[in-house]
N, C-alpha and C positions, 0 to 999 in steps of 0.2 A: 484603585492602583492599576496601572498598565502593565500587562505581561506579554512578552514577545516569545514565540516558540519557532525555531527553524527545524525543519525535518529534512536531513540530508539523505535523501533517498538515492537508490542506485541510478534511477533515471532522472528523477526531478528534485530540485531543492525548493521547499515551500517555506514561505514565512507568513505567520499569522500573527496579528497583534490584536489584543483583547483588553477591554475594560473589565476588570474583575471586582465585583462588589457583593455584599450579603446577598444580593437579588439573584447573582449568578453570573454568567459568562457572556458578554456582548461583544462580538467580533466588529472591530472598527477598521481593519485594513488586512488584506491578504492578497499574496501574489504568489507565483510560482515560475520557475526557470528550468527549462530542460537541459540540465548540465551533463547528462549523459556520463555521470563519474565512472560507470562500469563498461564505458565503451572500448571494444577491441580484445581487452585481454582479461576480463572478469574471471573466467575459469583458470587463468594463470596466477590469480591473486594479486593483480598489479592495476594500480591507477596510473594510465599512461600520461606523459608529460602535458599533452593538450587538454585532457579532461582535469588534470590537477589544476592547471592555471585557470580553466573555466569555472572551477569549483570556488577557488580562491577569489577571483574576479566577482563572482556572484555574492560570496559572503561579504565583501566590501561594500557592494551596493546594499545589501540587507542590513549592514551596521549603520550605514547612512540613514536608512528609512527608521531604523529602530531609534536612532538619536533624534531624528526628527519628531517622532511621536512621543519621546520621553518615557520609554518603557523602564519601569524599575526592576523588573525581574525579566532575565533573559535566559532561555534554555535552548541549547542547540543539541539535537539528537542525532547521532550517526548510527546507521544500521548495517546492513549486510556488506555493501562495497567497501566501506572504510574497516569494519569489523575483520573482514578476512584479508584484507590486502597487506602485503609484505611492507609496503610504504605508507600504510594507514597512519602510523605514529608520525611519520614526516608531515602528512597533510594535517594533522591535528595541530602539531607545533606550527606549521605556517599559518594556519587559520589565527591562531592566537597572536602570533607576532605580526602578521601582515594585515589582518582584518580585525582584530581585537574581538574575536569570538571564540570562547571557551567551549569545546566541543565535548559532550558525554558520548562515548562510544558504548552502547548498550548490548546486552546479550540478546539472543533470539527469544529467550523465555520473558525478559522484560519488555521486549517489543511487544510479543503477543498481550501482556497484561495492559499495556498502554493502549493497544487497539481494542481490547474489550471495554475498558473504561470510555474510550470515545464512543464505541457502538452503544453501550449502555445508556449513554447521555441522550440518544434520540428517542428512547422510549420504544424502540422496535422490537426488543426482546420481549416476547410474550409467552413463549413455551419454550422448552428445552430446545436448543438450537446449536448449529454448527456455524461459527463465523469463520470466514476465509478471507485473507489479505493477500493478493498476488502482488508482490513487489518485483523489482527488477532482479534483486539478488537472492532473496528468499521469499517463501510463502509461509504465512503463519495460519494455524487452525487452532480454534478455541471452541471447545464444547461448554456450553454454559446455560444459565436460565436467568431470571431477572434478579436474582439474589447474588449471583456470582459465577465465577467460571469453575467448572468440574474437571477440566483437562485442558492442556494447552501444549503446543509444541511448534517449533519453527524448524523448517526444512530448507536447504540449500537447493530449491527447485524454483528459483526466481525466473520471471519471463525472460530476462536478458541472459541469463546463464543458459537456459536451455536453447534459446534462439540461437546463441553463439556456438553451442556444441552440436545441434542437430539439424537446424533449419537451413538447408543448403540447396534449395530447389524453389522454382516459381512456376505454379504454386507449389505448395508443400507437397512433396511426393509421399506416396503410401508407405515408402521405406523410411523416410524421415519421421513420419508421423508414428509409425510402429515403434521406432527407437525411442520417441518420447514416451509414449505409453508404457513401453518396457521399464523405462526409468522411474515413471510415476509408480508402476506396479511394485518395483524393487525398494522404493523408498518409503511407501505409505502403509506397510502392514500393521503398524501399531496404531494408526488412525482408524482402520478398519476394527481392530480390537476395541479400542475406546468408543467407536460408534455402537458396536455391539452391546457394550456395557451400559451406555447412557441413552441410546436410541433418540437423538435429536430428530426433530420433525421439520425443521426449516433450514435452509441454507441462506445465511446472510452473508452477502459480498461486502466487503468493506472499501468503498471508495475506488480510485484507479480505474482499472479496466471495467469495474461493475458500473461505474458512472457512464462509460462509453456504451456498455450493453444497454443500460437504462435510456440514455440519450436517443439510441436507435431504436429502442421499443416503445417508449412513451412520447409520441411525437407532439402531444399538446403540453407537455410538462417541461418547466424550465428547471434543469437538474441543479443549476446553482442556487435556486431559492428554496430548495427543501432538504429536510435532514434524513428522510427515509422514503421508501416507496415498495409496495409490493410488485413483483415481476411474475409475468405468465410464463410457466416453465416450458410449455408446449412452444410458445413464441420464441423463447430464448434459443431452444433447441433447433428450430428453423434458422435463426439467425446465426447460430454457431456452425452450422452445416455451410452456410453461405460464405461466411468469412473463412473458413478452413478451405473451402474448394476455390476460393478467388484467387486471382494474380495480385501482385503488388500494386499495379496500375489500376486495377478494378476496385481495390480497397481504397486507394488515394483518393478516388473519385466519389465515395460514399460520403452522404452528409453525416455530420456529427461525429467523424472518426478523425481526430487529430493527428498530425504527421508523426508525432512521436510513437504513436500506437499502431500505426498502420501495419507494421509486421508483428510486433509483440502482441497484438490482439488474437492473432492466430493461436499463439501459446497459450494465452489466458483462457481461449475458447477450449482448447484441448484439455486443459487442467480442469476447468469447471465442468466441462461435460463428463470427464472421466469420474470426477467425485459425484456428480448427480446419479451416474449410472451405477457406479460400484456400491454406493451407499443406499440407493433406491429411494432418493429424497424427492418428494412431490412438490414442494412448495420453496420459492426463493423470494429474498427481499434484498432491497439495496439499503446500505447505510452510507451516507455521505461523509459521516464523521469517522475518523480513522486515528492513526496514531498521534497526530499533531493536536486533535481536539482531545485525545486523552490525556495528553501532557498538559494541556490547558486546564481541563477539569481536575487533574491532579493538583495543580497550583491552587484552584479555587478550593478544594478540599482542605489543602494545608493552610489556607488562609481563615477558616472557620475557627471561632473561639474554641480554646481547648485543644487544638491540633498543632499549634505553634510550638517550636521548640523551646 
């Protein structure tokens, strides 16, 4: 059976098509488009007209590709940008009418659960760990072990939100940086409480910005062909300092840093470095599997004998 999953992220729309069989999940096609659905007014909870049209146009293209592959199951998952937008329901209706795509708008808690399922499928969770997924609109944290999650929460501190609210200088000023760190401090006290209770040993970064960190740190590794990798924490900290202190033009010239992330990688580095420091985490890993793979593996589980409705 072929299954397609669309992940309607705040910055990027992803399409992944897989052959699902009793043996597992075999990805046969994937693509992504930098739709930038949260452009301009994400903190005003509005999808601006230009972003709205980019999103619908991309979904039409995805619909054509899904039909070409003959996927029997299609799940389109919308997260923070659609979830929080006052015109999010209009976007969902337009996607159904104009692109033939039925969108599921999920909660932050469900988003975190799918992220955990995706990361777990890599086998990277060996010990009690803290998974972090930095999106454009929200950031999810999941404390877990190989058996399941112990605690999870979604926060509206995604890279696009923080960038639009606080990143007003080039390079980022000490004032802007402190404003972001103050926001993180005010948002994340319950994460610190959960850390104290469960004592995770490893920070696992889920795709997105962490793929960029990994690509810049692991020069001889093709990130597209791996599901997970260990990252050197000290090397990451040096890279983070470089990214935070650099100008837009300097970052744009750096290898392995895609244009969509040239500015948002500064926010991702600030969030990641804050979490490492405040929770005193010594080890880091990358999972290239995230929400979309979590949805695929959920479909796979649902297809197992005895799990069908």
